[in-house]
C-alpha positions in Angstrom: 0.0 0.0 0.0 1.4 3.4 -1.0 2.0 5.8 1.8 3.2 9.4 2.0 5.0 8.9 5.3 8.8 9.3 5.2 10.8 6.2 6.2 12.4 6.1 9.6 15.9 4.6 10.0 17.1 3.1 13.3 20.3 1.3 14.1 20.9 -1.3 16.8 23.9 -3.5 17.6 23.7 -7.1 18.8 26.7 -8.8 20.3 28.1 -12.0 18.6 30.2 -14.9 19.8 34.0 -14.8 19.4 35.0 -15.8 16.8 32.1 -15.0 14.4 32.2 -14.7 10.6 29.1 -12.8 9.6 29.4 -13.3 5.8 30.0 -17.0 6.1 27.0 -17.4 8.4 24.8 -15.4 6.0 25.9 -17.1 2.8 26.9 -20.7 3.5 23.3 -21.9 3.6 20.9 -21.8 0.7 18.2 -20.0 2.7 20.0 -16.7 1.8 18.6 -16.8 -1.8 15.0 -17.5 -0.7 12.5 -14.7 -0.4 12.3 -12.5 1.7 16.0 -12.8 2.3 18.4 -10.9 0.0 22.2 -10.9 0.0 23.9 -7.7 -1.3 27.5 -8.6 -2.2 28.5 -5.0 -2.9 27.9 -4.0 0.8 28.1 -7.5 2.3 24.7 -6.9 3.8 21.9 -9.4 4.5 18.4 -7.8 4.0 15.0 -9.1 4.9 11.5 -7.8 4.8 10.1 -8.7 8.2 6.6 -8.6 9.7 6.5 -7.7 13.4 4.0 -9.2 15.8 2.1 -5.9 15.8 1.6 -6.2 12.1 4.1 -3.5 11.0 6.3 -4.6 8.1 9.9 -3.4 8.2 13.0 -3.8 6.3 16.1 -5.2 8.1 19.7 -4.8 6.9 22.3 -6.7 8.8 26.0 -6.0 8.5 29.2 -7.0 10.1 29.9 -4.5 12.9 33.3 -5.8 13.8 35.0 -2.4 13.2 33.9 -1.8 16.8 35.9 -2.8 19.8 33.6 -5.7 20.5 32.1 -8.2 18.1 28.7 -7.1 17.0 26.2 -7.3 14.1 24.8 -4.0 13.0 21.0 -4.0 12.6 19.5 -1.3 10.4 15.7 -1.0 10.5 13.7 0.9 7.9 10.1 1.5 8.8 7.2 3.9 8.7 6.6 3.8 12.5 9.5 3.9 14.9 10.3 0.7 16.6 9.0 0.6 20.1 11.1 -1.1 22.9 9.0 -4.3 22.4 9.6 -4.2 18.6 13.4 -3.7 19.2 13.4 -6.7 21.5 11.5 -8.8 18.9 14.0 -7.7 16.1 17.0 -8.6 18.3 15.5 -12.0 19.0 14.9 -12.6 15.3 18.4 -11.7 14.4 19.9 -13.9 17.1 17.9 -16.8 15.9 18.6 -16.2 12.2 22.4 -16.0 12.8 22.4 -18.6 15.6 24.3 -16.2 17.9 23.5 -18.3 21.0 24.9 -21.5 19.6 28.1 -22.7 21.1 30.3 -24.4 18.5 33.4 -24.8 20.7 33.2 -28.6 20.7 32.8 -28.7 16.9 35.9 -26.5 16.4 37.9 -28.6 18.9 36.8 -31.8 17.2 37.7 -30.5 13.8 41.2 -29.6 15.0 41.7 -33.2 16.1 40.3 -34.9 13.1 43.4 -35.9 11.1 43.0 -36.3 7.4 39.9 -34.0 7.2 39.9 -30.7 5.5 36.8 -28.6 6.1 35.9 -25.4 4.2 35.6 -23.8 7.6 36.6 -20.2 8.0 37.5 -18.9 11.5 34.2 -18.1 13.1 32.2 -20.1 10.5 30.1 -23.1 11.1 26.8 -21.4 11.6 24.1 -21.8 8.9 21.4 -19.2 8.3 17.9 -19.9 9.4 14.6 -18.1 9.5 13.2 -16.0 12.4 10.6 -18.7 13.0 10.5 -22.5 12.9 7.2 -22.2 10.9 9.0 -20.5 8.0 11.9 -23.0 8.3 9.5 -25.9 7.9 7.8 -24.4 4.9 11.2 -23.7 3.3 12.2 -27.3 4.0 9.0 -28.7 2.5 9.8 -26.7 -0.6 13.2 -28.5 -1.0 11.7 -32.0 -1.1 11.7 -33.9 -4.4 12.6 -30.9 -6.5 15.6 -29.1 -8.0 16.9 -26.0 -6.2 15.6 -23.7 -8.9 12.1 -25.0 -8.2 12.5 -24.3 -4.5 13.4 -20.7 -5.2 10.5 -20.3 -7.5 7.9 -21.8 -5.1 9.1 -19.7 -2.1 9.1 -16.6 -4.2 5.5 -17.2 -5.4 4.3 -18.0 -1.9 5.8 -14.8 -0.6 4.6 -12.5 -3.4 1.1 -14.0 -3.4 0.4 -14.0 0.4 3.1 -11.9 2.0 2.3 -8.4 3.4 4.1 -5.6 1.4 6.6 -3.2 2.8 5.1 0.3 2.8 6.1 2.3 -0.3 7.8 -0.8 -1.6 5.1 -3.2 -2.9 7.7 -5.3 -4.7 9.0 -6.3 -1.3 6.9 -8.7 0.8 7.3 -10.3 4.2 7.0 -14.1 4.4 3.3 -14.9 4.8 1.9 -15.6 8.3 0.4 -19.0 9.2 -3.0 -17.1 9.3 -2.6 -15.9 5.7 -1.7 -19.3 4.4 -4.5 -21.0 6.4 -7.0 -18.5 5.0 -5.8 -18.9 1.4 -6.6 -22.6 1.4 -4.7 -25.6 -0.2 -6.3 -25.2 -3.6 -5.1 -21.5 -3.8 -1.6 -22.7 -2.9 -1.7 -25.4 -5.6 -2.9 -23.0 -8.3 -1.0 -19.9 -7.5 2.3 -20.9 -5.9 3.3 -24.1 -7.8 3.7 -26.0 -4.5 2.0 -29.0 -6.0 1.4 -31.9 -3.6 3.2 -29.8 -0.9 0.2 -27.4 -0.9 -1.8 -29.7 1.4 1.2 -30.1 3.8 1.9 -26.4 4.0 -1.8 -25.5 4.4 -2.4 -28.2 7.1 0.7 -27.0 9.0 -0.5 -23.4 8.9 -4.0 -24.4 10.1 -2.7 -26.5 12.9 -0.6 -23.5 14.1 -3.4 -21.1 13.8 -5.9 -23.3 15.6 -3.4 -24.0 18.4 -3.2 -27.7 17.8 0.6 -27.4 17.0 2.9 -25.4 19.3 6.2 -25.2 17.4 7.9 -23.5 20.3 7.9 -26.8 22.1 10.1 -28.2 19.4 12.7 -25.6 20.2 13.2 -26.7 23.7 17.0 -27.5 24.0 16.3 -30.1 26.7 14.2 -32.2 24.4 16.1 -35.4 23.5 17.2 -35.5 19.9 15.5 -38.8 19.3 12.2 -37.5 20.7 12.5 -34.3 18.6 13.2 -36.4 15.5 10.0 -38.4 16.1 8.0 -35.3 16.7 9.2 -33.8 13.4 8.4 -37.0 11.5 4.8 -36.6 12.7 4.4 -33.5 10.7 2.8 -34.3 7.3 5.3 -34.2 4.5 8.3 -34.5 6.8 10.2 -37.6 5.8 13.8 -38.7 6.8 15.5 -36.0 4.7 13.3 -33.1 5.9 13.5 -34.3 9.5 17.3 -34.3 9.4 17.3 -30.8 7.8 15.0 -29.5 10.5 17.1 -31.0 13.2 20.0 -29.1 11.7 17.9 -25.9 11.8 17.2 -26.6 15.5 20.9 -27.0 16.2 21.0 -30.8 16.3 23.6 -32.2 13.9 23.4 -35.9 14.7 21.5 -36.9 11.6 22.5 -36.6 7.9 20.0 -35.3 5.4 20.7 -37.7 2.6 19.7 -36.3 -0.7 21.1 -36.4 -4.3 23.7 -33.8 -3.5 25.1 -35.7 -0.5 25.1 -38.9 -2.5 26.9 -37.2 -5.4 29.5 -35.7 -3.0 30.3 -38.9 -1.2 30.4 -40.9 -4.5 32.8 -38.5 -6.1 35.1 -37.9 -3.1 35.2 -41.3 -1.4 34.1 -43.9 -3.9 35.8 -42.9 -7.2 32.4 -41.9 -8.7 30.8 -45.2 -7.8 27.4 -45.2 -6.1 27.5 -45.4 -2.3 24.9 -47.1 -0.1 23.2 -45.2 2.7 25.2 -47.3 5.2 28.5 -46.4 3.5 27.5 -42.7 3.5 26.7 -42.7 7.2 30.0 -44.6 7.9 32.0 -41.8 6.4 30.7 -39.2 8.8 30.0 -41.4 11.8 33.4 -40.4 13.5 31.9 -36.8 13.9 29.2 -38.1 16.2 26.9 -35.2 17.2 28.5 -33.0 14.5 27.9 -35.2 11.5 25.7 -32.7 9.6 28.2 -29.9 9.9 31.1 -32.2 9.0 29.3 -33.1 5.7 28.2 -29.5 5.0 31.8 -28.1 5.3 33.5 -31.1 3.9 35.9 -30.0 1.1 35.0 -31.2 -2.4 37.0 -33.9 -4.1 
């Protein structure tokens, strides 16, 4: 919706772990090319159109703030209404979740240093993989990666966002990711016809309806005390979430015990470890088993052949 109001710009800083590589965290995971994320190489900035809980849609620009004495991420907020203290807190929490600023990767770094014969594409302060501000959005993204080429995932997420996302004021070409309520109200048939989600339409719609009706509390799945096996089983109960999607979502939730075995992982292991010959699932798992609780990250940063 067009508005005559002048945009308001506010800047916050959020502390980061040490070491922390902002660019690696933002760009190592494919989520960075999915709407409403946008990576701007010229300025090394991660942008996102973001809907606040109060309904206001803002534009976030995140940059490395390490020119300061302490390690921080600079958060630039463009909006029509100034961010109230509650909005600022919400934005800070969203940024911490997206960049995984509360994850402790010390054990992973130490294990990587001890693993003789392994060469990981791991920059100092790297190892974190971008995720969404909410688990709901992460689940929808993940469902859009199943049984399809990556170009199809990008197309589906873009259509879903442009069809149902709320626009940024004065910038109707920019939309926030749609809320569960917007997806639930649209209906599965709308999703099928307008977004290209195909068979995933029913899964995404049912997920949204369950969240809106209160039958599914996704915050319970983010409880760090929940055993990984229990969390895995809970994720598998979500319609459309098979072994690959469950392992991907475990990674999103900071659990790296499971491998998300897809065509890319099979191709990588085949080329690097089996001279181009096909590898069984058991063989693939045996390659990364020595990494224990960090298997997913070991694969993700494993150097190519």
